Kinemage of the C-alpha trace (Angstrom):
@kinemage 1
@onewidth
@group {chain A} dominant
@subgroup {mainchain}
@vectorlist {calphas} color= white
{ca met a 1} P 0.006 -0.232 0.164
{ca ile a 2} L 3.138 2.455 0.888
{ca ala a 3} L 4.789 2.113 -2.498
{ca lys a 4} L 1.146 1.835 -4.647
{ca val a 5} L 0.373 5.255 -2.535
{ca ile a 6} L 2.808 6.862 -2.184
{ca leu a 7} L 5.997 6.419 -4.717
{ca lys a 8} L 3.212 6.074 -7.261
{ca pro a 9} L 5.253 3.872 -9.794
{ca arg a 10} L 4.523 4.242 -13.506
{ca his a 11} L 4.264 0.403 -13.461
{ca lys a 12} L 2.003 -0.791 -10.026
{ca glu a 13} L 3.165 -4.389 -10.647
{ca glu a 14} L 6.867 -3.633 -10.546
{ca thr a 15} L 7.000 -2.050 -7.442
{ca ser a 16} L 4.852 -4.736 -6.040
{ca tyr a 17} L 6.621 -7.073 -7.099
{ca ile a 18} L 9.836 -5.614 -5.374
{ca met a 19} L 8.053 -4.812 -2.281
{ca lys a 20} L 7.119 -8.745 -2.443
{ca asn a 21} L 10.283 -9.562 -2.730
{ca ile a 22} L 11.872 -7.722 -0.241
{ca val a 23} L 9.421 -9.259 2.286
{ca leu a 24} L 10.305 -12.625 1.614
{ca trp a 25} L 13.979 -11.743 1.802
{ca leu a 26} L 13.379 -10.119 4.945
{ca ala a 27} L 11.483 -13.207 6.069
{ca glu a 28} L 13.972 -15.862 4.941
{ca asn a 29} L 16.859 -14.012 6.786
{ca asn a 30} L 15.221 -13.047 10.086
{ca pro a 31} L 13.751 -15.430 12.645
{ca gln a 32} L 10.342 -16.324 12.708
{ca ser a 33} L 9.914 -15.284 16.472
{ca met a 34} L 10.917 -11.837 15.560
{ca phe a 35} L 7.487 -11.210 13.589
{ca asn a 36} L 4.304 -10.195 15.549
{ca glu a 37} L 1.520 -7.260 15.832
{ca arg a 38} L 4.207 -5.241 17.820
{ca ser a 39} L 7.257 -5.112 15.581
{ca leu a 40} L 5.016 -3.769 12.359
{ca phe a 41} L 6.331 -0.726 12.305
{ca tyr a 42} L 9.968 -2.005 12.854
{ca trp a 43} L 9.307 -4.105 9.250
{ca ile a 44} L 8.091 -1.346 7.931
{ca arg a 45} L 10.836 0.377 8.264
{ca glu a 46} L 13.356 -2.328 7.705
{ca ser a 47} L 11.463 -2.955 4.154
{ca leu a 48} L 12.146 0.639 3.143
{ca leu a 49} L 15.586 0.707 4.118
{ca glu a 50} L 16.433 -2.456 1.960
{ca leu a 51} L 14.055 -0.966 -1.117
{ca arg a 52} L 16.044 2.500 -0.572
{ca thr a 53} L 19.227 0.530 -0.775
{ca ala a 54} L 17.714 -1.048 -3.871
{ca leu a 55} L 16.867 1.778 -5.793
{ca ser a 56} L 20.672 3.661 -4.841
{ca lys a 57} L 22.838 0.628 -5.854
{ca lys a 58} L 20.201 -0.575 -8.603
{ca his a 59} L 20.325 -4.272 -7.229
{ca leu a 60} L 17.978 -6.126 -5.757
{ca gln a 61} L 18.028 -10.350 -5.785
{ca tyr a 62} L 15.623 -12.241 -7.117
{ca tyr a 63} L 13.936 -14.303 -4.226
{ca met a 64} L 13.268 -17.238 -7.121
{ca ile a 65} L 16.657 -16.931 -8.859
{ca pro a 66} L 18.756 -15.333 -6.643
{ca asp a 67} L 21.057 -14.389 -9.737
{ca arg a 68} L 18.562 -11.986 -11.356
{ca asn a 69} L 18.556 -8.871 -10.619
{ca leu a 70} L 15.215 -7.415 -10.543
{ca met a 71} L 16.497 -3.830 -10.475
{ca ala a 72} L 18.237 -4.112 -13.750
{ca ala a 73} L 15.295 -3.850 -16.081
{ca asn a 74} L 12.689 -2.122 -14.182
{ca gly a 75} L 12.891 1.388 -16.454
{ca leu a 76} L 13.189 3.677 -13.398
{ca thr a 77} L 14.806 6.816 -14.634
{ca asp a 78} L 17.586 8.537 -12.254
{ca glu a 79} L 15.144 11.131 -11.452
{ca gln a 80} L 12.287 9.345 -10.627
{ca gly a 81} L 14.683 7.214 -8.388
{ca arg a 82} L 15.996 9.841 -6.884
{ca leu a 83} L 12.843 11.468 -5.692
{ca trp a 84} L 11.488 7.855 -4.569
{ca ile a 85} L 14.902 7.856 -2.224
{ca ala a 86} L 14.422 11.033 -1.225
{ca thr a 87} L 10.668 10.193 -0.138
{ca ile a 88} L 11.583 6.937 1.372
{ca thr a 89} L 14.366 8.788 3.296
{ca asp a 90} L 11.543 11.247 4.705
{ca met a 91} L 9.102 8.482 5.523
{ca ile a 92} L 11.851 6.713 7.456
{ca his a 93} L 12.699 9.598 9.399
{ca glu a 94} L 8.955 10.148 10.182
{ca gly a 95} L 8.844 6.747 12.040
{ca pro a 96} L 5.677 5.602 12.823
{ca asn a 97} L 3.955 8.702 11.716
{ca met a 98} L 4.642 7.472 8.267
{ca ile a 99} L 1.254 5.670 8.368
{ca leu a 100} L -0.469 9.116 8.691
{ca arg a 101} L 0.433 9.453 4.622
{ca leu a 102} L -1.840 6.767 3.656
{ca pro a 103} L -4.997 8.483 3.200
{ca met a 104} L -7.263 5.150 3.840
{ca ile a 105} L -5.547 5.142 7.102
{ca arg a 106} L -5.603 8.671 7.769
{ca gln a 107} L -9.644 8.900 6.643
{ca ala a 108} L -9.751 6.017 9.336
{ca ile a 109} L -8.689 7.611 12.090
{ca ile a 110} L -10.286 11.248 11.332
{ca ser a 111} L -13.675 9.554 11.154
{ca his a 112} L -13.563 7.026 14.193
{ca pro a 113} L -10.914 8.466 16.808
{ca glu a 114} L -12.627 6.858 19.656
{ca pro a 115} L -10.830 3.815 19.777
{ca leu a 116} L -7.616 5.038 19.357
{ca leu a 117} L -8.285 7.924 22.026
{ca trp a 118} L -9.830 5.232 24.213
{ca tyr a 119} L -6.487 3.277 23.981
{ca asn a 120} L -4.088 5.719 24.864
{ca arg a 121} L -5.887 7.423 27.709
{ca thr a 122} L -6.325 3.670 28.991
{ca arg a 123} L -3.086 3.105 28.595
{ca ile a 124} L -1.468 6.265 30.078
{ca glu a 125} L -3.575 5.312 33.168
{ca leu a 126} L -2.521 1.510 33.540
{ca glu a 127} L 1.359 2.993 33.179
{ca ile a 128} L 0.915 5.754 35.689
{ca ile a 129} L -0.726 3.231 37.974
{ca val a 130} L 1.851 0.381 37.589
{ca leu a 131} L 4.704 3.024 37.972
{ca glu a 132} L 3.221 4.171 41.038
{ca val a 133} L 2.943 0.632 42.200
{ca ile a 134} L 6.755 -0.058 41.359
{ca lys a 135} L 8.461 3.193 42.718
{ca ser a 136} L 7.073 1.880 46.164
{ca val a 137} L 7.695 -1.782 46.143
{ca pro a 138} L 10.154 -3.287 49.071
{ca pro a 139} L 12.956 -5.047 48.222
{ca thr a 140} L 11.788 -7.814 49.961
{ca gly a 141} L 8.687 -9.830 50.869
{ca cys a 142} L 5.615 -11.057 48.818
{ca phe a 143} L 5.280 -8.684 45.884
{ca phe a 144} L 1.847 -9.629 44.244
{ca thr a 145} L 0.148 -9.350 48.225
{ca tyr a 146} L 2.301 -6.036 48.398
{ca ile a 147} L 0.862 -4.411 45.079
{ca leu a 148} L -2.388 -5.497 46.155
{ca his a 149} L -2.200 -3.586 49.318
{ca his a 150} L -0.516 -0.847 47.708
{ca leu a 151} L -3.357 -0.387 45.012
{ca asp a 152} L -6.261 -0.752 47.997
{ca arg a 153} L -4.471 1.492 50.164
{ca his a 154} L -4.064 4.575 47.867
{ca gly a 155} L -7.404 4.074 46.105
{ca leu a 156} L -6.574 2.671 43.102
{ca leu a 157} L -7.614 -0.852 43.446
{ca asn a 158} L -11.267 0.406 42.837
{ca arg a 159} L -9.883 2.146 39.353
{ca trp a 160} L -7.739 -0.862 38.672
{ca ala a 161} L -11.012 -2.967 38.359
{ca glu a 162} L -13.025 0.026 36.560
{ca ile a 163} L -10.242 -0.433 33.881
{ca leu a 164} L -10.529 -4.374 33.618
{ca ala a 165} L -14.166 -3.780 33.489
{ca asp a 166} L -14.059 -1.547 30.679
{ca ile a 167} L -11.314 -3.526 29.184
{ca asp a 168} L -13.882 -6.541 29.136
{ca glu a 169} L -16.693 -4.625 27.669
{ca lys a 170} L -14.124 -3.524 24.988
{ca ile a 171} L -12.429 -6.600 24.155
{ca ser a 172} L -14.042 -9.338 21.608
{ca tyr a 173} L -14.180 -12.815 22.965
{ca glu a 174} L -14.773 -14.332 18.969
{ca glu a 175} L -11.319 -13.049 18.045
{ca arg a 176} L -9.300 -15.573 20.552
{ca pro a 177} L -11.763 -19.230 21.404
{ca asp a 178} L -8.853 -20.264 22.592
{ca met a 179} L -8.509 -18.321 25.310
{ca asn a 180} L -10.314 -18.368 28.717
{ca tyr a 181} L -11.779 -15.056 30.096
{ca gln a 182} L -8.820 -14.252 32.135
{ca ala a 183} L -6.365 -14.771 29.999
{ca gln a 184} L -7.885 -12.608 27.664
{ca ile a 185} L -8.353 -9.900 29.962
{ca glu a 186} L -4.634 -10.437 30.637
{ca asn a 187} L -3.727 -10.574 27.577
{ca val a 188} L -5.186 -6.889 26.638
{ca met a 189} L -3.339 -5.638 29.749
{ca cys a 190} L 0.247 -6.838 28.561
{ca arg a 191} L -0.537 -5.544 25.213
{ca leu a 192} L -1.444 -2.298 26.727
{ca leu a 193} L 1.216 -1.814 28.967
{ca lys a 194} L 3.976 -2.965 26.279
């Protein structure tokens, strides 16, 4: 999507094919455990770095036939190559905000900001509660008991329960039918606090 919408190639098949090859090479050269939902922007960035390198060196091995150079006959002019390299460099420097260059994503965020606002608000509140607990945890003793006692003593236990109830209301149990209720809540809490 980034290549098609932002780089606007003359022949979209070229860029799509090149991007697919880059993704295949990244998947081949990195452990599968590194690919997860939390690392999406990292891999987008890595793909863009690889594309920028391929454009500047005019060399990208074809995944199926490594002796073949996909950049050799792509018909890309030097001017268009420089323009793409500059655009890709700008996107890399933007970090995760690069996704806002995509009209469909930008429109979705503008049209429905509530989930994003809820997520950010909940995450910040949970981080504050966790930091409050961490800064006052004694070096010895039962950690779990101390956390519950600390939350209760400072009136945070009720708020923690409200956040859990709010998460319970928002998550869809159909997404992960293999997980029980408590595991799904813990999964969402962990993802919020990562």
